[in-house]
N, C-alpha and C positions, 0 to 999 in steps of 0.2 A: 296443271299448276297446283301449288299448295295454298289453300285459302283458310283463313280463320273466319268462322261464323260465330259471333257472340249471340247469346240467347237461342242456342241451337235446339233447346227443349221447348221453346216457345212456339206459338202459332206460325208466325211468318218464318222464323228461323228454321223450323222443321221442314217446311215446304221448300225453302231455298236450298237447304242442305241436300234434300232429296234430289232436286234438279241438278245441282252441281255434281253429285255422285253419279247420276245417270249419264252426265256428259263426260265422265272419266277423270274428274279432278280429285285430288286428295283434300279432304275436309277435316280440319281440327275444330271441334265444337266445344264451347264452354257455356256454362249456365250455373247459377247458384242454387237452382231448384228450390226457390223460396215458396212459402205457403200462401202467397197472395191469392192463388186459386189451387184447386185440387192437384197435388203433386203426382198422384197416380196417372193423371192424363199426361203430364210432362214425361213421366217415366215410360208410358206407352209409346209416345213419339220417339223417345230415345231408343227404345227396344227395336223399333223398326229401322232406325238409322244404323244401329250396331250390327245389323245383318250385312252391312257393306264392309268389305275388307279395307277400303280406303277411308273409313271413318274412325276417328279417335275422339274420345270425349274426356274432358277434364271438368270436374266440379270446382268452379272457381268464381269468386265474387268480383265484379268489375271494380269495386272500391279497394280491393287487395292490391295495393301498389307494388310490393315486392313480387307477389305471385304473377301479376300481369307482366311486369318487366322481365321476369325469368322466362315466362312462356314465349314471349317475343324473341328473346335472345337465343333460346334453345331451338325453336322451330323454324325460324327464318321464313316467315310468310311472304309470298309475293303480293297478295292482295288481302284486304280485310273487308268483310261485310258485317258491320256493327249494328245488330238488331236487338241486342240485349238492353233492357231499360226497365225502370219501374213504370208500368203502364197504368192507365186509368185516370180520367179527369176527376171523377168524384172522390176517389181515394186520396187524391192530393189535398183535398180539404181536410181529411182526417189525419193523415200521416205525412206532413210535408217534408220531414227530415229524410224519409226514405228516398225522396226524389233528389235531394241534395247529394246523398251518398251515391246512388246509382247513376243518375242522369247527368250530374255535374262532375263529381270526382271521378266516377267511372269513365265518362267520356274523355276527360283529360288524360286518364291513364292510357286509354286506347290511342289518343293522339301522340302521347309520348312514346308509346311502343312503336308506332309507325315511324315517327321522326327518327328514332335512334337505330332503326333496323332496316332502313331503305325499302320500306313498303312502297310499291309503285302506284297503288290506288286504294283509297279508303272510301267506301260507301257507308253511309250511316242513316239510320231511321230518324226522320223528323216527323212532322204531323200536320194535317190540315188545321189542327187546333191553333197553330200560330196565327191564323188569320183573325182570331178574336172578334173584335167589334166591327171588322170590315163588313160592309153591306153590299158593295158592288159585286155583282155576279156576272160571270163565274169568277172565282178567285184566281188571280194571276200571280205568277212569281215576279211580275214586274211591279206588283203593289207593295206598299209599306206594310210591315207586320209588327208594328210597335205597340199594339194595344191588346195583349192577351187577356183572357178572362179566367184563367186558372193557372195555378203554379205549374202543373204539368206542361201547359202550353209555353209558359215562360222558360222552362228548362229546355224545351225543344228549340226555341228561338236562341237561347244561349248556346246550344250545341252548334247551331249554324254560325254564330259569331266566333266561337272558339275555333271552329274548323277553318274559317276564313283567315284567322290570325296565323294558324300554322301553315296554311297554303301560302300566305304572304311572306312570312318570315323564313320558312324552311323549304318552300317549293314542294310541299306535300300535296299531291293531287287528291282533292276531296270532292265527293258528290253527296249532296243531301237529298233525301227522298221524303217528300211530304205525302204521306199516305192518307187516303180518304176512306174512312169507315170500312175496314177490311172484314170480310165474312167468308164462311165456307167450311168444309169438312176439317175436323181437328181444331175448330175455333175455340176462342176463350170463353169460359163459363161466366165471366163477368159482363159479357156483352149482350145486347138486347136479344139477338136471334137465339142464342143459347138459352137465356133465361126464359124467353117466351115459349120456346119449344118444351123445355122441362116442365114449366107450369101448366101448359095446355094439356100435355099428356097425362099429368097428374090430376087434371080436373080443377085446377086452381085458376083464379083470375090473374091477369097480367097488369102490371103498373105501366100506364101510358102517360108520359109527362107532356106538359103543355097541352093536354087534352088531344094529343095527336096532331097538333098544328105545327108540324116540323117537316122539313125536307132534308134528305141526306143523299150524298153521292156515294152510294154503296158500291164497293169494289170487290169483285170476286178474287179469292186467294190465288188461283192459277194465273190470273192476269197480273197480279202483283209480282209473283215469282218470275213470270216471263219478262216483265220489265226490268227487274233487278238483274237477271241473268244477262240480258242484252246490255244494260248500262255498265256492268262491271268491265265490259270490253271498250267502253267509250271513256277514255282517260282525259280529263280536262287539261287544257294547255293554257299557259299564260298568254294574255292578250295585251300587248304593249299599247294598243290604240284605245283601250277602255279607260273611261274616266267616270268618276262619281256623278258628274254633272250630266253626262250624256248616255251612260251605260245602264243596263238593267241591274237591279239589286241581286238578281239570280246569277250574275256573271261577275267577272272581276279582271283586273290586270294580273291577278294571281291565278294559278291552276285550280279554280274553284267553280262549282256549279250546283244549282239547286233545281229540282224538278218536282212538279205535281204528278202524282200517280193516282188517278181517279177515273171513274167511268164516264164522267162528263154528262150524265143523264140523271139529275136529281130525282128522287122518288119520294112521294108523300109517305109519311110514316104509316098512315092508315092503309095505303096500297101495299106497303111492305108486309103489314100484318095480314092483309087479305091473301097475299101470295103464300104466306105461311099456313093460313087456314086451308087453302086449297091443297097444299102439299101434305098436310097432316090429315085432312078430312075431318077437322074439328073446328067448331065455331069458338072464337075467343071470347071469354068473359073479361071485359075491360074495366079496370079501375082508373078512371080519368083523374089525373093529378095536375097541379100547377107546374110551371117551369122550374127546373132545378138550378141551383147556383152553379156557375161555371159552364153552363150549356149554351149553345147557340141555336138560332132558329133554322138556319139553312146552310148547307155547304154545297159547293159546285166547283169542279176543277176545270180550269183551262189547261188542256194537255197539248197545246200546239207545239211547245218546245220539246216535249217528250217525243212526239211523233217525228219531228224534224231530226231528232238525235238518233232514234233507233228504228223508225219506220213501223212502230207499233203503238197502239193505244188500247187500254182496257175496253171491252165491249160486251162482256157476258151479261145477258139479261137477268134481272133480279129473280124472276120466276124459275129460271133454269138453275141459277146458283143456289137458291133456297131449297129446291128439290134435291140437289146433290147433298146439301147439308143434312136434310131430313133423312135421306137414305143412309148417310154415314152414322147419324145419331142413333137411328133405330138398330143398326147393325152393332155399333160399338157398345150400346147399353142394353142390347138384347130385348128391344121393345118392338 
């Protein structure tokens, strides 16, 4: 098939594109290559994808309405995997308008492209951040997600609502993917594992927020990619028996679905750091700090629905995943 992958130079987009190409699909990738983090890392990912004859790249911003419309009209995608967005919870406190442009206008442009060009399935990145103030563990897609604690989370919740509208009005099949703290080789430099590794190798202390009293459902990148590859084959269907009163918020009378993609085994932050210490052979010097605005104490994914849909759930152990990341980091940065 011919698929569009947005954010193809990004962490998840790169891995998903690589898997699709390995499976024999044609992939058109787009990315605006912004400088939110090191553009050289994004270029390195792209260089590896460009080695495939079936991969084509366009530098394009999601907020470029005419550009996105033209791309859809010319290419005629069968399916779209929309992973491009302005990422980062804390950065949304500093530059909120970037999230309006990329995550709201950009998502609408993708929905319009799918609507007007007969795309059979749109998968898009949501986030565990949508659970916000929820305290019931594990987080379930049956739960309400009406109390986000960051603008980033609010835009992801908005993406789910916008997608449902298009599923309802235009019968566009959409699947939302709530990712839980993704990590692994080729990861993002703004995330904890990357920052911790860089600092520890340089002999610097690491900033540990809420004094380490947090738990995260860390999910290894290969598990994320596997789930996406399988889910793009599971096209949601309309369910005439569904009602708001009796149905799950993750389903609908429209061809709409939302899934958690997490490891379902929350890990204490201090244990995560210990696994990194073991992989690096370095003891971390910790700068213990209070909780940051927009952060949450714990995340944990209920992946029952995911397993029922695709017969797979993420299960890579943190120690194994961190070791893979450290091996990649040392090789890529020649350390």
